[in-house]
Chimera marker file (.cmm) of the C-alpha trace (Angstrom):
<marker_set name="trace">
<marker id="1" x="43.037" y="94.483" z="80.060" r="1" g="1" b="0" radius="0.5"/>
<marker id="2" x="44.346" y="97.454" z="82.092" r="1" g="1" b="0" radius="0.5"/>
<marker id="3" x="47.242" y="95.411" z="83.401" r="1" g="1" b="0" radius="0.5"/>
<marker id="4" x="48.379" y="94.461" z="79.903" r="1" g="1" b="0" radius="0.5"/>
<marker id="5" x="48.175" y="98.082" z="78.750" r="1" g="1" b="0" radius="0.5"/>
<marker id="6" x="50.209" y="99.251" z="81.735" r="1" g="1" b="0" radius="0.5"/>
<marker id="7" x="52.760" y="96.469" z="81.305" r="1" g="1" b="0" radius="0.5"/>
<marker id="8" x="53.373" y="97.358" z="77.648" r="1" g="1" b="0" radius="0.5"/>
<marker id="9" x="53.730" y="101.061" z="78.434" r="1" g="1" b="0" radius="0.5"/>
<marker id="10" x="56.140" y="100.460" z="81.312" r="1" g="1" b="0" radius="0.5"/>
<marker id="11" x="58.236" y="97.991" z="79.312" r="1" g="1" b="0" radius="0.5"/>
<marker id="12" x="58.644" y="100.741" z="76.715" r="1" g="1" b="0" radius="0.5"/>
<marker id="13" x="60.009" y="102.964" z="79.491" r="1" g="1" b="0" radius="0.5"/>
<marker id="14" x="57.173" y="105.450" z="79.348" r="1" g="1" b="0" radius="0.5"/>
<marker id="15" x="54.865" y="106.842" z="82.000" r="1" g="1" b="0" radius="0.5"/>
<marker id="16" x="51.385" y="105.405" z="82.094" r="1" g="1" b="0" radius="0.5"/>
<marker id="17" x="48.992" y="108.130" z="80.801" r="1" g="1" b="0" radius="0.5"/>
<marker id="18" x="47.227" y="110.178" z="83.457" r="1" g="1" b="0" radius="0.5"/>
<marker id="19" x="43.741" y="108.925" z="82.618" r="1" g="1" b="0" radius="0.5"/>
<marker id="20" x="44.776" y="105.282" z="82.907" r="1" g="1" b="0" radius="0.5"/>
<marker id="21" x="46.714" y="105.870" z="86.124" r="1" g="1" b="0" radius="0.5"/>
<marker id="22" x="43.802" y="107.805" z="87.607" r="1" g="1" b="0" radius="0.5"/>
<marker id="23" x="41.379" y="104.972" z="86.789" r="1" g="1" b="0" radius="0.5"/>
<marker id="24" x="43.659" y="102.392" z="88.394" r="1" g="1" b="0" radius="0.5"/>
<marker id="25" x="44.009" y="104.507" z="91.548" r="1" g="1" b="0" radius="0.5"/>
<marker id="26" x="40.256" y="105.196" z="91.730" r="1" g="1" b="0" radius="0.5"/>
<marker id="27" x="39.488" y="101.481" z="91.316" r="1" g="1" b="0" radius="0.5"/>
<marker id="28" x="41.897" y="100.681" z="94.132" r="1" g="1" b="0" radius="0.5"/>
<marker id="29" x="40.545" y="103.384" z="96.442" r="1" g="1" b="0" radius="0.5"/>
<marker id="30" x="37.044" y="102.001" z="95.877" r="1" g="1" b="0" radius="0.5"/>
<marker id="31" x="38.066" y="98.711" z="97.510" r="1" g="1" b="0" radius="0.5"/>
<marker id="32" x="36.687" y="98.086" z="101.031" r="1" g="1" b="0" radius="0.5"/>
<marker id="33" x="40.109" y="97.921" z="102.698" r="1" g="1" b="0" radius="0.5"/>
<marker id="34" x="40.911" y="101.476" z="101.550" r="1" g="1" b="0" radius="0.5"/>
<marker id="35" x="37.828" y="102.973" z="103.165" r="1" g="1" b="0" radius="0.5"/>
<marker id="36" x="39.566" y="103.422" z="106.523" r="1" g="1" b="0" radius="0.5"/>
<marker id="37" x="42.540" y="105.196" z="105.003" r="1" g="1" b="0" radius="0.5"/>
<marker id="38" x="45.256" y="104.746" z="102.432" r="1" g="1" b="0" radius="0.5"/>
<marker id="39" x="48.792" y="105.720" z="101.506" r="1" g="1" b="0" radius="0.5"/>
<marker id="40" x="49.640" y="106.628" z="97.920" r="1" g="1" b="0" radius="0.5"/>
<marker id="41" x="53.275" y="106.242" z="96.870" r="1" g="1" b="0" radius="0.5"/>
<marker id="42" x="54.253" y="107.970" z="93.627" r="1" g="1" b="0" radius="0.5"/>
<marker id="43" x="50.797" y="109.388" z="92.972" r="1" g="1" b="0" radius="0.5"/>
<marker id="44" x="49.938" y="112.040" z="92.009" r="1" g="1" b="0" radius="0.5"/>
<marker id="45" x="52.861" y="112.858" z="89.709" r="1" g="1" b="0" radius="0.5"/>
<marker id="46" x="51.228" y="115.531" z="87.549" r="1" g="1" b="0" radius="0.5"/>
<marker id="47" x="48.864" y="118.449" z="88.110" r="1" g="1" b="0" radius="0.5"/>
<marker id="48" x="46.230" y="116.579" z="86.095" r="1" g="1" b="0" radius="0.5"/>
<marker id="49" x="46.513" y="113.711" z="88.585" r="1" g="1" b="0" radius="0.5"/>
<marker id="50" x="46.296" y="116.172" z="91.504" r="1" g="1" b="0" radius="0.5"/>
<marker id="51" x="43.040" y="117.534" z="90.079" r="1" g="1" b="0" radius="0.5"/>
<marker id="52" x="41.686" y="114.025" z="89.469" r="1" g="1" b="0" radius="0.5"/>
<marker id="53" x="42.526" y="112.979" z="93.036" r="1" g="1" b="0" radius="0.5"/>
<marker id="54" x="40.866" y="116.111" z="94.420" r="1" g="1" b="0" radius="0.5"/>
<marker id="55" x="37.762" y="115.389" z="92.334" r="1" g="1" b="0" radius="0.5"/>
<marker id="56" x="37.702" y="111.754" z="93.482" r="1" g="1" b="0" radius="0.5"/>
<marker id="57" x="38.055" y="112.717" z="97.144" r="1" g="1" b="0" radius="0.5"/>
<marker id="58" x="35.352" y="115.401" z="96.881" r="1" g="1" b="0" radius="0.5"/>
<marker id="59" x="32.977" y="113.007" z="95.117" r="1" g="1" b="0" radius="0.5"/>
<marker id="60" x="33.458" y="110.388" z="97.834" r="1" g="1" b="0" radius="0.5"/>
<marker id="61" x="33.363" y="112.777" z="100.790" r="1" g="1" b="0" radius="0.5"/>
<marker id="62" x="37.020" y="112.281" z="101.710" r="1" g="1" b="0" radius="0.5"/>
<marker id="63" x="39.900" y="114.650" z="102.292" r="1" g="1" b="0" radius="0.5"/>
<marker id="64" x="43.638" y="114.297" z="102.756" r="1" g="1" b="0" radius="0.5"/>
<marker id="65" x="44.989" y="114.315" z="106.295" r="1" g="1" b="0" radius="0.5"/>
<marker id="66" x="48.609" y="114.790" z="105.279" r="1" g="1" b="0" radius="0.5"/>
<marker id="67" x="50.918" y="114.992" z="102.286" r="1" g="1" b="0" radius="0.5"/>
<marker id="68" x="54.591" y="114.075" z="102.426" r="1" g="1" b="0" radius="0.5"/>
<marker id="69" x="56.972" y="115.161" z="99.693" r="1" g="1" b="0" radius="0.5"/>
<marker id="70" x="60.486" y="113.740" z="99.620" r="1" g="1" b="0" radius="0.5"/>
<marker id="71" x="63.183" y="115.595" z="97.682" r="1" g="1" b="0" radius="0.5"/>
<marker id="72" x="66.039" y="113.322" z="96.667" r="1" g="1" b="0" radius="0.5"/>
<marker id="73" x="69.074" y="113.989" z="94.490" r="1" g="1" b="0" radius="0.5"/>
<marker id="74" x="68.367" y="112.563" z="91.004" r="1" g="1" b="0" radius="0.5"/>
<marker id="75" x="71.621" y="110.572" z="90.996" r="1" g="1" b="0" radius="0.5"/>
<marker id="76" x="70.603" y="108.900" z="94.273" r="1" g="1" b="0" radius="0.5"/>
<marker id="77" x="67.251" y="107.988" z="92.731" r="1" g="1" b="0" radius="0.5"/>
<marker id="78" x="68.929" y="106.485" z="89.684" r="1" g="1" b="0" radius="0.5"/>
<marker id="79" x="71.236" y="104.410" z="91.884" r="1" g="1" b="0" radius="0.5"/>
<marker id="80" x="68.280" y="103.161" z="93.960" r="1" g="1" b="0" radius="0.5"/>
<marker id="81" x="66.238" y="102.244" z="90.890" r="1" g="1" b="0" radius="0.5"/>
<marker id="82" x="69.174" y="100.429" z="89.298" r="1" g="1" b="0" radius="0.5"/>
<marker id="83" x="69.573" y="98.439" z="92.515" r="1" g="1" b="0" radius="0.5"/>
<marker id="84" x="65.837" y="97.637" z="92.413" r="1" g="1" b="0" radius="0.5"/>
<marker id="85" x="66.264" y="96.402" z="88.842" r="1" g="1" b="0" radius="0.5"/>
<marker id="86" x="69.082" y="94.152" z="89.980" r="1" g="1" b="0" radius="0.5"/>
<marker id="87" x="67.024" y="92.727" z="92.866" r="1" g="1" b="0" radius="0.5"/>
<marker id="88" x="63.599" y="92.513" z="91.217" r="1" g="1" b="0" radius="0.5"/>
<marker id="89" x="64.515" y="92.047" z="87.571" r="1" g="1" b="0" radius="0.5"/>
<marker id="90" x="62.275" y="94.872" z="86.360" r="1" g="1" b="0" radius="0.5"/>
<marker id="91" x="62.659" y="95.322" z="82.611" r="1" g="1" b="0" radius="0.5"/>
<marker id="92" x="61.792" y="99.026" z="82.802" r="1" g="1" b="0" radius="0.5"/>
<marker id="93" x="64.555" y="99.846" z="85.299" r="1" g="1" b="0" radius="0.5"/>
<marker id="94" x="67.634" y="100.527" z="83.205" r="1" g="1" b="0" radius="0.5"/>
<marker id="95" x="69.549" y="103.788" z="83.265" r="1" g="1" b="0" radius="0.5"/>
<marker id="96" x="68.273" y="105.071" z="79.917" r="1" g="1" b="0" radius="0.5"/>
<marker id="97" x="64.643" y="104.390" z="80.837" r="1" g="1" b="0" radius="0.5"/>
<marker id="98" x="65.054" y="105.848" z="84.323" r="1" g="1" b="0" radius="0.5"/>
<marker id="99" x="66.535" y="109.071" z="82.961" r="1" g="1" b="0" radius="0.5"/>
<marker id="100" x="63.721" y="109.287" z="80.384" r="1" g="1" b="0" radius="0.5"/>
<marker id="101" x="61.078" y="109.028" z="83.115" r="1" g="1" b="0" radius="0.5"/>
<link id1="1" id2="2" r="1" g="1" b="0" radius="0.2"/>
<link id1="2" id2="3" r="1" g="1" b="0" radius="0.2"/>
<link id1="3" id2="4" r="1" g="1" b="0" radius="0.2"/>
<link id1="4" id2="5" r="1" g="1" b="0" radius="0.2"/>
<link id1="5" id2="6" r="1" g="1" b="0" radius="0.2"/>
<link id1="6" id2="7" r="1" g="1" b="0" radius="0.2"/>
<link id1="7" id2="8" r="1" g="1" b="0" radius="0.2"/>
<link id1="8" id2="9" r="1" g="1" b="0" radius="0.2"/>
<link id1="9" id2="10" r="1" g="1" b="0" radius="0.2"/>
<link id1="10" id2="11" r="1" g="1" b="0" radius="0.2"/>
<link id1="11" id2="12" r="1" g="1" b="0" radius="0.2"/>
<link id1="12" id2="13" r="1" g="1" b="0" radius="0.2"/>
<link id1="13" id2="14" r="1" g="1" b="0" radius="0.2"/>
<link id1="14" id2="15" r="1" g="1" b="0" radius="0.2"/>
<link id1="15" id2="16" r="1" g="1" b="0" radius="0.2"/>
<link id1="16" id2="17" r="1" g="1" b="0" radius="0.2"/>
<link id1="17" id2="18" r="1" g="1" b="0" radius="0.2"/>
<link id1="18" id2="19" r="1" g="1" b="0" radius="0.2"/>
<link id1="19" id2="20" r="1" g="1" b="0" radius="0.2"/>
<link id1="20" id2="21" r="1" g="1" b="0" radius="0.2"/>
<link id1="21" id2="22" r="1" g="1" b="0" radius="0.2"/>
<link id1="22" id2="23" r="1" g="1" b="0" radius="0.2"/>
<link id1="23" id2="24" r="1" g="1" b="0" radius="0.2"/>
<link id1="24" id2="25" r="1" g="1" b="0" radius="0.2"/>
<link id1="25" id2="26" r="1" g="1" b="0" radius="0.2"/>
<link id1="26" id2="27" r="1" g="1" b="0" radius="0.2"/>
<link id1="27" id2="28" r="1" g="1" b="0" radius="0.2"/>
<link id1="28" id2="29" r="1" g="1" b="0" radius="0.2"/>
<link id1="29" id2="30" r="1" g="1" b="0" radius="0.2"/>
<link id1="30" id2="31" r="1" g="1" b="0" radius="0.2"/>
<link id1="31" id2="32" r="1" g="1" b="0" radius="0.2"/>
<link id1="32" id2="33" r="1" g="1" b="0" radius="0.2"/>
<link id1="33" id2="34" r="1" g="1" b="0" radius="0.2"/>
<link id1="34" id2="35" r="1" g="1" b="0" radius="0.2"/>
<link id1="35" id2="36" r="1" g="1" b="0" radius="0.2"/>
<link id1="36" id2="37" r="1" g="1" b="0" radius="0.2"/>
<link id1="37" id2="38" r="1" g="1" b="0" radius="0.2"/>
<link id1="38" id2="39" r="1" g="1" b="0" radius="0.2"/>
<link id1="39" id2="40" r="1" g="1" b="0" radius="0.2"/>
<link id1="40" id2="41" r="1" g="1" b="0" radius="0.2"/>
<link id1="41" id2="42" r="1" g="1" b="0" radius="0.2"/>
<link id1="42" id2="43" r="1" g="1" b="0" radius="0.2"/>
<link id1="43" id2="44" r="1" g="1" b="0" radius="0.2"/>
<link id1="44" id2="45" r="1" g="1" b="0" radius="0.2"/>
<link id1="45" id2="46" r="1" g="1" b="0" radius="0.2"/>
<link id1="46" id2="47" r="1" g="1" b="0" radius="0.2"/>
<link id1="47" id2="48" r="1" g="1" b="0" radius="0.2"/>
<link id1="48" id2="49" r="1" g="1" b="0" radius="0.2"/>
<link id1="49" id2="50" r="1" g="1" b="0" radius="0.2"/>
<link id1="50" id2="51" r="1" g="1" b="0" radius="0.2"/>
<link id1="51" id2="52" r="1" g="1" b="0" radius="0.2"/>
<link id1="52" id2="53" r="1" g="1" b="0" radius="0.2"/>
<link id1="53" id2="54" r="1" g="1" b="0" radius="0.2"/>
<link id1="54" id2="55" r="1" g="1" b="0" radius="0.2"/>
<link id1="55" id2="56" r="1" g="1" b="0" radius="0.2"/>
<link id1="56" id2="57" r="1" g="1" b="0" radius="0.2"/>
<link id1="57" id2="58" r="1" g="1" b="0" radius="0.2"/>
<link id1="58" id2="59" r="1" g="1" b="0" radius="0.2"/>
<link id1="59" id2="60" r="1" g="1" b="0" radius="0.2"/>
<link id1="60" id2="61" r="1" g="1" b="0" radius="0.2"/>
<link id1="61" id2="62" r="1" g="1" b="0" radius="0.2"/>
<link id1="62" id2="63" r="1" g="1" b="0" radius="0.2"/>
<link id1="63" id2="64" r="1" g="1" b="0" radius="0.2"/>
<link id1="64" id2="65" r="1" g="1" b="0" radius="0.2"/>
<link id1="65" id2="66" r="1" g="1" b="0" radius="0.2"/>
<link id1="66" id2="67" r="1" g="1" b="0" radius="0.2"/>
<link id1="67" id2="68" r="1" g="1" b="0" radius="0.2"/>
<link id1="68" id2="69" r="1" g="1" b="0" radius="0.2"/>
<link id1="69" id2="70" r="1" g="1" b="0" radius="0.2"/>
<link id1="70" id2="71" r="1" g="1" b="0" radius="0.2"/>
<link id1="71" id2="72" r="1" g="1" b="0" radius="0.2"/>
<link id1="72" id2="73" r="1" g="1" b="0" radius="0.2"/>
<link id1="73" id2="74" r="1" g="1" b="0" radius="0.2"/>
<link id1="74" id2="75" r="1" g="1" b="0" radius="0.2"/>
<link id1="75" id2="76" r="1" g="1" b="0" radius="0.2"/>
<link id1="76" id2="77" r="1" g="1" b="0" radius="0.2"/>
<link id1="77" id2="78" r="1" g="1" b="0" radius="0.2"/>
<link id1="78" id2="79" r="1" g="1" b="0" radius="0.2"/>
<link id1="79" id2="80" r="1" g="1" b="0" radius="0.2"/>
<link id1="80" id2="81" r="1" g="1" b="0" radius="0.2"/>
<link id1="81" id2="82" r="1" g="1" b="0" radius="0.2"/>
<link id1="82" id2="83" r="1" g="1" b="0" radius="0.2"/>
<link id1="83" id2="84" r="1" g="1" b="0" radius="0.2"/>
<link id1="84" id2="85" r="1" g="1" b="0" radius="0.2"/>
<link id1="85" id2="86" r="1" g="1" b="0" radius="0.2"/>
<link id1="86" id2="87" r="1" g="1" b="0" radius="0.2"/>
<link id1="87" id2="88" r="1" g="1" b="0" radius="0.2"/>
<link id1="88" id2="89" r="1" g="1" b="0" radius="0.2"/>
<link id1="89" id2="90" r="1" g="1" b="0" radius="0.2"/>
<link id1="90" id2="91" r="1" g="1" b="0" radius="0.2"/>
<link id1="91" id2="92" r="1" g="1" b="0" radius="0.2"/>
<link id1="92" id2="93" r="1" g="1" b="0" radius="0.2"/>
<link id1="93" id2="94" r="1" g="1" b="0" radius="0.2"/>
<link id1="94" id2="95" r="1" g="1" b="0" radius="0.2"/>
<link id1="95" id2="96" r="1" g="1" b="0" radius="0.2"/>
<link id1="96" id2="97" r="1" g="1" b="0" radius="0.2"/>
<link id1="97" id2="98" r="1" g="1" b="0" radius="0.2"/>
<link id1="98" id2="99" r="1" g="1" b="0" radius="0.2"/>
<link id1="99" id2="100" r="1" g="1" b="0" radius="0.2"/>
<link id1="100" id2="101" r="1" g="1" b="0" radius="0.2"/>
</marker_set>
């Protein structure tokens, strides 16, 4: 169910809504292998997601040890994502969709 929703949204070139993304992340962080630590790549992307992550961590008695933010030139990102599309065949990685996101 969630996977099909996400797939349709991504194929349309849109971001997955915060609430859906937050649920997916929370479900994943609830898994036993994440209890010893985890690395989130590309999350949170919005202030709403930051607040949801803070709430989740507080509720579960966790805190962040570190946060890494990478600043990359947008044209470099587009080139990397287009290369990923070429290698992985992702339908949502075309230049128009990438620029929209």
